[in-house]
LUMLUMFI-937475 format. One line per 4 residues: for each residue x, y, z of N, C-alpha, C. Coordinates in nm, 4 decimals, padded with zeros to 6 digits. Last residue first. Example, Ala and Ser with C-alpha at 12.3 -4.5 7.8 and 13.67 -1.06 7.14 Angstrom:
2
01.2850,-00.2250,00.7080,01.3670,-00.1060,00.7140,01.2900,00.0030,00.7870 | 01.3190,-00.5690,00.7800,01.2300,-00.4500,00.7800,01.3200,-00.3300,00.7800 .
***
This chain:
171
00.1032,01.7094,-03.0336,00.1573,01.8527,-03.0668,00.2398,01.9036,-02.9730 | 00.0508,01.4301,-03.0150,00.2029,01.4696,-03.0307,00.2188,01.6169,-03.0547 | -00.2663,01.4701,-03.1553,-00.1712,01.3695,-03.0825,-00.0203,01.4360,-03.1118 | -00.5133,01.6673,-03.1332,-00.4074,01.6557,-03.2147,-00.2849,01.5976,-03.1255 .
-00.8506,01.7316,-03.0832,-00.7478,01.6830,-03.0395,-00.6525,01.6329,-03.1404 | -01.0112,02.0544,-03.1773,-00.9574,01.9148,-03.1903,-00.8406,01.8777,-03.1303 | -01.2576,02.3042,-03.2354,-01.1284,02.2535,-03.1383,-01.1179,02.1142,-03.1844 | -01.4199,02.3146,-03.4388,-01.3166,02.4326,-03.4214,-01.2356,02.3837,-03.3250 .
-01.5613,02.0699,-03.4360,-01.4734,02.1081,-03.5464,-01.3893,02.2236,-03.5310 | -01.7306,01.9980,-03.2218,-01.7551,02.1280,-03.2992,-01.6663,02.1418,-03.4248 | -01.6187,01.7818,-03.0876,-01.7055,01.7497,-03.2052,-01.7447,01.8843,-03.2736 | -01.4643,01.8977,-02.8866,-01.3998,01.8265,-03.0243,-01.4906,01.8142,-03.1241 .
-01.5803,01.9723,-02.6364,-01.5350,02.0878,-02.7559,-01.5035,02.0033,-02.8956 | -01.5911,01.7509,-02.4866,-01.7409,01.8085,-02.5350,-01.7047,01.9090,-02.6489 | -01.3198,01.7117,-02.4419,-01.3960,01.5953,-02.5244,-01.5155,01.6738,-02.5691 | -01.2823,01.9243,-02.2780,-01.2186,01.9090,-02.4011,-01.2870,01.8310,-02.4850 .
-01.4416,01.8601,-02.0540,-01.4651,01.9875,-02.1269,-01.4029,01.9741,-02.2702 | -01.3395,01.6339,-01.9798,-01.4815,01.6267,-02.0056,-01.4970,01.7596,-02.0909 | -01.0759,01.6980,-01.8973,-01.0865,01.6069,-02.0092,-01.2280,01.6043,-02.0674 | -01.1538,01.8686,-01.6779,-01.0716,01.9175,-01.7895,-01.0933,01.8276,-01.9205 .
-01.2787,01.6881,-01.5155,-01.3407,01.8175,-01.5695,-01.2697,01.8611,-01.6842 | -01.0481,01.5252,-01.4211,-01.1747,01.4693,-01.4920,-01.2524,01.5940,-01.5589 | -00.8837,01.7108,-01.3184,-00.8347,01.6483,-01.4318,-00.9441,01.5667,-01.5182 | -01.0312,01.7687,-01.0986,-01.0065,01.8917,-01.1990,-00.9347,01.8184,-01.3226 .
-01.0556,01.5445,-00.9693,-01.1661,01.6044,-00.9989,-01.1229,01.6953,-01.1237 | -00.7838,01.5115,-00.8745,-00.8350,01.4388,-00.9811,-00.9568,01.4861,-01.0364 | -00.7687,01.7516,-00.7167,-00.6509,01.7323,-00.8371,-00.7329,01.6101,-00.9384 | -00.9556,01.6665,-00.5109,-00.9908,01.7960,-00.6033,-00.8883,01.7678,-00.7195 .
-00.8070,01.4463,-00.4059,-00.9419,01.4281,-00.4580,-00.9861,01.5552,-00.5491 | -00.5740,01.5656,-00.3111,-00.5596,01.4744,-00.4226,-00.6960,01.4282,-00.4774 | -00.6682,01.7203,-00.1365,-00.5990,01.7690,-00.2146,-00.5984,01.6822,-00.3426 | -00.7854,01.5272,00.0412,-00.8858,01.6292,-00.0085,-00.7945,01.6976,-00.1305 .
-00.5660,01.4079,00.1401,-00.6406,01.3303,00.0577,-00.7398,01.4235,-00.0310 | -00.4476,01.6207,00.2615,-00.3674,01.5618,00.1724,-00.4705,01.4750,00.0903 | -00.6312,01.6694,00.4747,-00.5936,01.7646,00.3676,-00.5311,01.7183,00.2254 | -00.5934,01.4284,00.6133,-00.7383,01.4378,00.5517,-00.6994,01.5561,00.4347 .
-00.3268,01.4352,00.7288,-00.3522,01.3415,00.6198,-00.4863,01.3675,00.5415 | -00.1636,01.7285,00.7976,-00.3013,01.6646,00.8321,-00.3279,01.5646,00.6960 | 00.0429,01.9033,00.8192,00.0871,01.7431,00.7883,-00.0702,01.6774,00.8370 | -00.0030,02.1709,00.8131,-00.0453,02.0969,00.9195,00.0110,01.9369,00.9201 .
00.0940,02.2996,00.5716,00.1015,02.3635,00.7030,00.0858,02.2694,00.8391 | 00.0420,02.0949,00.3802,00.1947,02.1385,00.4069,00.2178,02.1955,00.5322 | -00.2287,02.0982,00.3988,-00.1496,01.9848,00.4562,-00.0099,01.9994,00.4574 | -00.2875,02.3486,00.3166,-00.3207,02.3111,00.4291,-00.2446,02.1866,00.4836 .
-00.2014,02.3346,00.0435,-00.1216,02.4271,00.1418,-00.1536,02.3908,00.2852 | -00.3805,02.1499,-00.0328,-00.2490,02.0979,-00.0253,-00.1582,02.1875,00.0569 | -00.5899,02.3066,-00.0248,-00.5911,02.1762,00.0628,-00.4573,02.1283,00.0645 | -00.5417,02.4858,-00.2381,-00.5784,02.5228,-00.1128,-00.5501,02.4020,-00.0012 .
-00.5034,02.2915,-00.4490,-00.3861,02.3741,-00.4124,-00.4082,02.4209,-00.2731 | -00.7619,02.2169,-00.4759,-00.6788,02.1181,-00.4511,-00.5387,02.1832,-00.3799 | -00.8812,02.4541,-00.5561,-00.9267,02.3764,-00.4206,-00.8137,02.2976,-00.3830 | -00.7826,02.4957,-00.8121,-00.7638,02.5699,-00.7096,-00.7789,02.5245,-00.5762 .
-00.8912,02.2525,-00.9462,-00.7407,02.2680,-00.9171,-00.7112,02.3633,-00.8001 | -01.1648,02.3366,-00.9207,-01.1332,02.2079,-00.8513,-00.9648,02.2241,-00.8373 | -01.1576,02.5534,-01.0762,-01.2260,02.5701,-00.9623,-01.1473,02.4280,-00.8794 | -01.0963,02.4463,-01.3324,-00.9919,02.5529,-01.2623,-01.0263,02.5681,-01.1265 .
-01.3138,02.2554,-01.3666,-01.1952,02.2362,-01.3583,-01.0769,02.3088,-01.2931 | -01.5180,02.4486,-01.3702,-01.5068,02.3664,-01.2597,-01.3816,02.2977,-01.2581 | -01.4471,02.5554,-01.6395,-01.4461,02.6350,-01.5024,-01.4274,02.5417,-01.3896 | -01.5268,02.3299,-01.7878,-01.3636,02.3989,-01.7941,-01.3563,02.4805,-01.6290 .
-01.7891,02.3326,-01.7519,-01.7064,02.2331,-01.7132,-01.5784,02.2558,-01.6889 | -01.8507,02.5704,-01.8934,-01.8785,02.5515,-01.7299,-01.7999,02.4607,-01.6839 | -01.7538,02.5120,-02.1622,-01.6944,02.6184,-02.0809,-01.7389,02.6145,-01.9340 | -01.9513,02.2990,-02.2223,-01.7919,02.2783,-02.2103,-01.7342,02.3852,-02.1372 .
-02.1774,02.4435,-02.2003,-02.1706,02.3356,-02.1162,-02.0026,02.3079,-02.0957 | -02.1167,02.6660,-02.4250,-02.1617,02.6805,-02.2609,-02.1538,02.5650,-02.1703 | -02.1189,02.5927,-02.6951,-01.9837,02.5709,-02.6140,-02.0174,02.6026,-02.4628 | -02.3564,02.6558,-02.7874,-02.2851,02.5123,-02.8201,-02.1702,02.4920,-02.7377 .
-02.3829,02.9301,-02.7282,-02.4588,02.8324,-02.6807,-02.4013,02.7045,-02.6838 | -02.0612,03.1065,-02.7399,-02.1793,03.0671,-02.7809,-02.2495,02.9485,-02.7289 | -01.9259,03.2377,-02.4143,-01.9287,03.1428,-02.5330,-02.0814,03.1255,-02.5976 | -01.7680,03.4505,-02.2538,-01.9228,03.4656,-02.3261,-01.9328,03.3662,-02.4400 .
-01.6019,03.4577,-01.9750,-01.6040,03.4136,-02.1138,-01.7670,03.4235,-02.1470 | -01.6089,03.4839,-01.6936,-01.6376,03.6051,-01.7867,-01.6463,03.5848,-01.9320 | -01.5050,03.2497,-01.6025,-01.6322,03.2779,-01.5704,-01.7054,03.4021,-01.6446 | -01.2387,03.2710,-01.6741,-01.3185,03.1451,-01.7309,-01.4882,03.1923,-01.7160 .
-01.1518,03.4657,-01.5216,-01.1327,03.4946,-01.6610,-01.2555,03.3922,-01.7297 | -01.1968,03.3513,-01.2512,-01.2670,03.4498,-01.2881,-01.2613,03.4922,-01.4540 | -00.9838,03.1306,-01.2908,-01.1345,03.1160,-01.2649,-01.2295,03.2369,-01.3093 | -00.7583,03.2689,-01.3203,-00.8069,03.2108,-01.4121,-00.9632,03.1946,-01.4219 .
-00.7819,03.4274,-01.0523,-00.7803,03.4912,-01.1736,-00.8109,03.4252,-01.2995 | -00.7345,03.1929,-00.9034,-00.8326,03.2771,-00.8769,-00.8707,03.3534,-01.0185 | -00.4575,03.1396,-00.9859,-00.5789,03.0368,-01.0104,-00.6867,03.1171,-00.9946 | -00.3416,03.3653,-00.8743,-00.3313,03.3483,-01.0154,-00.4256,03.2441,-01.0646 .
-00.3921,03.3396,-00.5980,-00.4536,03.4277,-00.6573,-00.4591,03.4361,-00.8133 | -00.2181,03.1124,-00.5595,-00.3504,03.1117,-00.5278,-00.4501,03.2176,-00.6019 | 00.0416,03.1399,-00.5939,-00.0410,03.1032,-00.6820,-00.1760,03.1003,-00.6910 | 00.1339,03.2464,-00.3446,00.1564,03.3262,-00.4510,00.0812,03.2787,-00.5596 .
00.0731,03.0438,-00.1657,00.0146,03.1567,-00.1515,00.0270,03.2587,-00.2934 | 00.2544,02.8729,-00.2582,00.1294,02.8262,-00.2664,00.0605,02.9593,-00.2780 | 00.4923,03.0088,-00.1530,00.4721,02.9693,-00.3063,00.3179,02.9515,-00.3400 | 00.4527,02.9726,00.1145,00.4448,03.1016,00.0491,00.4496,03.0904,-00.0935 .
00.4813,02.6987,00.1389,00.3347,02.7768,00.1770,00.3197,02.9055,00.1072 | 00.7174,02.6529,00.0672,00.6359,02.6170,-00.0206,00.4930,02.6752,00.0003 | 00.8578,02.7806,00.2779,00.8676,02.8340,00.1469,00.7712,02.7824,00.0594 | 00.7887,02.6101,00.4797,00.7579,02.7536,00.4880,00.7664,02.8223,00.3582 .
00.8869,02.3356,00.4039,00.7467,02.3954,00.4105,00.7133,02.5239,00.4291 | 01.1626,02.4047,00.1854,01.1174,02.3805,00.3104,00.9590,02.4222,00.3264 | 01.2712,02.2916,-00.1119,01.1991,02.3910,-00.0519,01.1662,02.3375,00.0901 | 01.4108,02.0580,-00.2064,01.4780,02.1843,-00.2400,01.4306,02.3141,-00.1430 .
01.2946,01.8298,-00.1513,01.3502,01.8833,-00.0433,01.4446,02.0104,-00.0948 | 01.1299,01.7022,-00.3548,01.2679,01.6518,-00.3609,01.3455,01.7505,-00.2482 | 00.8936,01.8384,-00.3091,00.9064,01.7105,-00.2806,01.0344,01.6528,-00.2802 | 00.9623,02.1108,-00.3944,00.9245,02.0665,-00.2502,00.9406,01.9265,-00.1986 .
01.0267,02.0411,-00.6636,01.1199,02.1156,-00.5852,01.0791,02.0653,-00.4334 | 00.7317,01.9930,-00.7223,00.8478,01.8911,-00.7362,00.9563,01.9182,-00.6371 | 00.6027,02.2081,-00.6803,00.5894,02.1226,-00.5815,00.6766,02.0018,-00.6009 | 00.7082,02.3704,-00.8946,00.7563,02.4113,-00.7542,00.7127,02.2938,-00.6596 .
00.6070,02.2375,-01.1021,00.7475,02.2358,-01.1065,00.8108,02.2732,-00.9566 | 00.3264,02.2888,-01.0660,00.3830,02.1699,-01.0384,00.5364,02.1555,-01.0181 | 00.3500,02.5838,-01.1370,00.3130,02.5236,-01.0065,00.3686,02.3815,-00.9759 | 00.3937,02.5330,-01.4138,00.4914,02.6015,-01.3338,00.4534,02.5751,-01.1694 .
00.1771,02.3883,-01.5094,00.3159,02.3434,-01.5450,00.4238,02.4084,-01.4308 | -00.0194,02.5588,-01.4418,-00.0204,02.4480,-01.3925,00.1213,02.3743,-01.3781 | 00.0571,02.7917,-01.6136,00.0341,02.8207,-01.4779,00.0562,02.6791,-01.3891 | 00.0057,02.6700,-01.8727,00.1490,02.7140,-01.8161,00.1385,02.7597,-01.6578 .
-00.2548,02.6027,-01.8738,-00.1571,02.5069,-01.8702,-00.0161,02.5549,-01.8228 | -00.3735,02.8637,-01.8363,-00.3986,02.7572,-01.7353,-00.2939,02.6439,-01.7220 | -00.2961,02.9842,-02.0721,-00.2581,03.0294,-01.9510,-00.2541,02.9224,-01.8280 | -00.4125,02.8070,-02.2526,-00.2835,02.8318,-02.2492,-00.2128,02.8746,-02.1269 .
-00.6924,02.8640,-02.1852,-00.6185,02.7232,-02.1656,-00.4782,02.7199,-02.1676 | -00.6937,03.1380,-02.2534,-00.7256,03.0787,-02.1266,-00.6450,02.9451,-02.0979 | -00.6652,03.1371,-02.5379,-00.5795,03.2008,-02.4444,-00.5918,03.1542,-02.2936 | -00.8798,02.9700,-02.6047,-00.7424,02.9386,-02.6397,-00.6501,02.9924,-02.5481 .
-01.0884,03.1569,-02.5332,-01.0779,03.0170,-02.4812,-00.9385,02.9804,-02.4962 | -01.0204,03.3576,-02.6999,-01.0288,03.3929,-02.5861,-01.0296,03.2549,-02.5077 | -01.0571,03.2395,-02.9518,-00.9695,03.2901,-02.9234,-00.9232,03.3092,-02.7864 | -01.3439,03.1618,-02.9313,-01.2348,03.0741,-02.9407,-01.0855,03.1235,-02.9300 .
-01.4956,03.4276,-02.9061,-01.4795,03.3195,-02.7967,-01.3551,03.2292,-02.8083 | -01.4770,03.6677,-03.0799,-01.4026,03.5533,-03.0879,-01.3666,03.4795,-02.9377 | -01.5986,03.9021,-03.1106,-01.5320,03.8950,-02.9669,-01.4559,03.7625,-02.9747 | -01.8778,03.7740,-03.2864,-01.7805,03.8656,-03.2688,-01.7182,03.8716,-03.1206 .
-01.8925,03.4143,-03.3460,-01.9423,03.5548,-03.2853,-01.8491,03.6481,-03.2762 | -01.7913,03.2241,-03.6207,-01.7675,03.2776,-03.4854,-01.8400,03.3847,-03.4547 | -01.8474,03.1891,-03.8716,-01.9228,03.0997,-03.7899,-01.9126,03.1260,-03.6450 | -01.6809,03.3403,-04.0341,-01.8083,03.4065,-03.9937,-01.8782,03.2991,-03.9061 .
-01.3449,03.2736,-03.9471,-01.4673,03.2498,-04.0114,-01.5854,03.3322,-03.9411 | -01.1051,03.2690,-03.8161,-01.1527,03.4127,-03.8985,-01.2845,03.3839,-03.9553 | -01.0973,03.0254,-03.7070,-01.1151,03.1316,-03.6105,-01.1297,03.2897,-03.6782 | -01.0514,02.8332,-03.8960,-01.1909,02.8643,-03.8499,-01.2160,02.9962,-03.7678 .
-00.8298,02.7751,-03.9709,-00.8820,02.8482,-04.0662,-01.0462,02.9077,-04.0148 | -00.7104,02.6382,-03.7405,-00.6568,02.7629,-03.7924,-00.7347,02.8411,-03.8754 | -00.8474,02.4941,-03.4615,-00.8760,02.5099,-03.6281,-00.8257,02.6329,-03.6720 | -00.6617,02.4571,-03.2004,-00.7751,02.5287,-03.2447,-00.7517,02.5367,-03.4026 .
-00.6160,02.1591,-02.9759,-00.5686,02.2456,-03.1009,-00.6971,02.3274,-03.1493 | -00.5016,01.9838,-02.7222,-00.6304,02.0594,-02.7759,-00.5780,02.1785,-02.8712 | -00.2766,01.8807,-02.6464,-00.3421,01.8119,-02.7762,-00.4638,01.8838,-02.8232 | -00.1976,02.0138,-02.4309,-00.1117,02.0211,-02.5451,-00.1681,01.9576,-02.6652 .
-00.3922,01.9315,-02.2578,-00.3786,02.0879,-02.3044,-00.3037,02.0932,-02.4314 | -00.3648,01.6659,-02.2457,-00.4853,01.7290,-02.2885,-00.4551,01.8682,-02.3530 | -00.0794,01.6793,-02.1300,-00.1153,01.5879,-02.2491,-00.2591,01.6560,-02.3437 | -00.1050,01.8146,-01.8997,-00.0157,01.8642,-01.9973,-00.0589,01.7811,-02.1332 .
-00.3142,01.6576,-01.7621,-00.3012,01.8138,-01.8119,-00.2313,01.8617,-01.9148 | -00.1983,01.4187,-01.7394,-00.3286,01.4315,-01.8058,-00.3393,01.5593,-01.8472 | 00.0238,01.5001,-01.6093,00.0665,01.4239,-01.7390,-00.0940,01.4253,-01.8070 | -00.0737,01.6008,-01.3860,00.0130,01.6739,-01.4777,00.0206,01.6242,-01.5987 .
-00.2298,01.3854,-01.2733,-00.3037,01.4902,-01.2987,-00.2111,01.5848,-01.4033 | -00.0078,01.2182,-01.2133,-00.1321,01.1569,-01.3088,-00.1749,01.2935,-01.3527 | 00.1457,01.3724,-01.0217,00.2179,01.3477,-01.1420,00.1133,01.3010,-01.2498 | -00.0650,01.3750,-00.8291,00.0002,01.5090,-00.9080,00.0630,01.4894,-01.0400 .
-00.0899,01.1129,-00.7642,-00.1915,01.1924,-00.8212,-00.1673,01.3284,-00.8804 | 00.1681,01.0491,-00.6686,00.1209,01.0031,-00.7869,-00.0067,01.0699,-00.8686 | 00.1620,01.2380,-00.4388,00.2657,01.2547,-00.5577,00.2127,01.1953,-00.6876 | -00.0336,01.0993,-00.2975,-00.0513,01.2386,-00.3426,00.0475,01.2512,-00.4398 .
00.0919,00.8533,-00.2524,-00.0178,00.8636,-00.3139,-00.0569,00.9997,-00.3828 | 00.2809,00.9564,-00.0696,00.3227,00.8833,-00.2109,00.1932,00.8718,-00.3220 | 00.1458,01.0515,00.1212,00.2265,01.1497,00.0510,00.2737,01.0840,-00.0895 | 00.0216,00.7935,00.2217,-00.0569,00.9236,00.1740,00.0227,01.0284,00.0670 .
00.1810,00.5039,00.0908,00.1649,00.6033,00.2016,00.0883,00.7300,00.1429 | 00.0450,00.2216,-00.0633,00.1098,00.3651,-00.0574,00.0903,00.4321,00.0468 | 00.0813,-00.1331,-00.0110,00.0170,-00.0071,-00.0131,00.0974,00.1142,-00.0145 .
***
């Protein structure tokens, strides 16, 4: 059986690989972004920017967590780092909520917002875990992280049939 910290690390690594592979495989059809099929204000471009920002933030955050796990940071430093990232995740959630998707993308956008909210909650619980060494906080962090990955995957899957968004392996 895995220890709770090993389980958390495995979930973080799993989420990271899912997030990085899904985000890197979500592609936006080049010739459609200028098409008359899109509403003014180009939701597609705004959503693409949000996904890229979220991907970069997650990658950066996970790099910091890895440094903590390999004892390059102590708990106090990690807590400070998490405190720096929380407002960045809150900003992404707020950006996602202000998107004005066409009706056919509303559900996928809502699910993507849930993904960002779950990732934020995971980080809050992870901070609590680092602060207190409370295994319940560690479990909650892992659960929210898994939830975030599931929501992100579901959002991207819902967008794919539109033809505007496509999954491109190896991008």
